LUMVO-719723 format. One record per residue (C-alpha): residue number from 0; y, z, x. Coordinates in pm, whole numbers, padded with zeros to 5 digits. Example, Ala and Ser with C-alpha at 12.3 -4.5 7.8 and 13.67 -1.06 7.14 Angstrom:
# residues 2
SITE    k       Y       Z       X
SITE    0  -00450   00780   01230
SITE    1  -00106   00714   01367
***
This chain:
# residues 120
SITE    k       Y       Z       X
SITE    0  -00899  -03860   11420
SITE    1  -00874  -04086   11156
SITE    2  -01135  -04368   11075
SITE    3  -01041  -04667   10801
SITE    4  -01269  -04872   10694
SITE    5  -01170  -05213   10473
SITE    6  -01325  -05386   10199
SITE    7  -01267  -05673   09949
SITE    8  -01201  -05959   10189
SITE    9  -01331  -06297   10100
SITE   10  -01268  -06655   10038
SITE   11  -01084  -06770   09737
SITE   12  -00876  -07069   09593
SITE   13  -00531  -07088   09598
SITE   14  -00390  -06919   09259
SITE   15  -00653  -06666   09263
SITE   16  -00684  -06308   09308
SITE   17  -00818  -06027   09579
SITE   18  -00822  -05661   09598
SITE   19  -00846  -05536   09913
SITE   20  -00952  -05129   09971
SITE   21  -00935  -04890   10265
SITE   22  -01040  -04540   10312
SITE   23  -00966  -04318   10553
SITE   24  -01169  -04007   10694
SITE   25  -01208  -03764   10968
SITE   26  -01000  -03478   11101
SITE   27  -00640  -03496   11009
SITE   28  -00394  -03268   10899
SITE   29  -00143  -03501   10699
SITE   30  -00131  -03903   10662
SITE   31   00222  -03956   10626
SITE   32   00149  -04338   10566
SITE   33  -00067  -04611   10472
SITE   34  -00012  -04982   10470
SITE   35  -00157  -05310   10533
SITE   36  -00110  -05572   10800
SITE   37  -00210  -05907   10876
SITE   38  -00273  -06138   11154
SITE   39  -00310  -06528   11114
SITE   40  -00444  -06751   11392
SITE   41  -00185  -06798   11659
SITE   42   00039  -06568   11509
SITE   43   00162  -06197   11552
SITE   44   00048  -05900   11333
SITE   45   00294  -05870   11081
SITE   46   00352  -05560   10812
SITE   47   00237  -05685   10450
SITE   48   00292  -05367   10266
SITE   49   00350  -05015   10316
SITE   50   00342  -04684   10116
SITE   51   00531  -04400   10306
SITE   52   00491  -04048   10136
SITE   53   00818  -03953   09969
SITE   54   00801  -04257   09773
SITE   55   00909  -04543   10028
SITE   56   00720  -04881   09961
SITE   57   00795  -05201   10170
SITE   58   00689  -05545   10115
SITE   59   00689  -05850   10324
SITE   60   00964  -06093   10165
SITE   61   00667  -06363   10145
SITE   62   00435  -06164   09922
SITE   63   00722  -05971   09698
SITE   64   00633  -06025   09352
SITE   65   00245  -06112   09404
SITE   66   00113  -05853   09597
SITE   67   00101  -05457   09510
SITE   68   00011  -05182   09734
SITE   69  -00123  -04845   09563
SITE   70  -00204  -04506   09757
SITE   71  -00412  -04228   09615
SITE   72  -00291  -03942   09819
SITE   73  -00580  -03693   09722
SITE   74  -00848  -03935   09823
SITE   75  -00663  -04118   10136
SITE   76  -00722  -04431   09987
SITE   77  -00476  -04735   09991
SITE   78  -00562  -05111   09821
SITE   79  -00362  -05390   09802
SITE   80  -00411  -05611   09484
SITE   81  -00327  -05968   09551
SITE   82  -00229  -06233   09325
SITE   83  -00143  -06565   09332
SITE   84  -00268  -06626   09670
SITE   85  -00182  -06899   09867
SITE   86  -00311  -07095   10192
SITE   87  -00054  -06946   10345
SITE   88  -00199  -06602   10273
SITE   89  -00515  -06644   10506
SITE   90  -00556  -06429   10781
SITE   91  -00746  -06116   10895
SITE   92  -00616  -05807   10712
SITE   93  -00595  -05454   10861
SITE   94  -00533  -05120   10684
SITE   95  -00300  -04893   10918
SITE   96  -00260  -04514   10871
SITE   97  -00025  -04290   11044
SITE   98  -00180  -03940   11058
SITE   99  -00089  -03609   11207
SITE  100  -00339  -03326   11317
SITE  101  -00239  -02972   11275
SITE  102  -00079  -02918   11614
SITE  103   00148  -03201   11541
SITE  104   00013  -03477   11712
SITE  105   00053  -03802   11559
SITE  106  -00228  -04096   11534
SITE  107  -00165  -04447   11418
SITE  108  -00483  -04597   11315
SITE  109  -00646  -04900   11235
SITE  110  -00912  -05045   11053
SITE  111  -01159  -05328   11177
SITE  112  -00975  -05589   10960
SITE  113  -01116  -05798   10665
SITE  114  -01101  -06186   10657
SITE  115  -00924  -06320   10351
SITE  116  -00924  -06728   10314
SITE  117  -00747  -06910   10071
SITE  118  -00856  -07266   09989
SITE  119  -00656  -07554   09867
***
């Protein structure tokens, strides 16, 4: 039982920056990982960045050097700082969390998404 709420999307010109935020709430024992996915029209949802407990951070090749993911474990939040945005970054961005309850049951949770539009 995890609820995820994203914020920070919007319209920005190429070369600009946006910061996405996500907060997790509900009943869970532990969140193992949090991350961001995106889906553009006509394309499959793809991983943008993830932060796994233990220090493993992954980025899609297309965003390396431009995006930075930050996770606050105590507050159950994750942010995505997006710099040097390109029109190709236009998509709906989704927050994701992999959580466990105190019985060891796994929950893969998703936010409702926030639109990011980068104009030329």
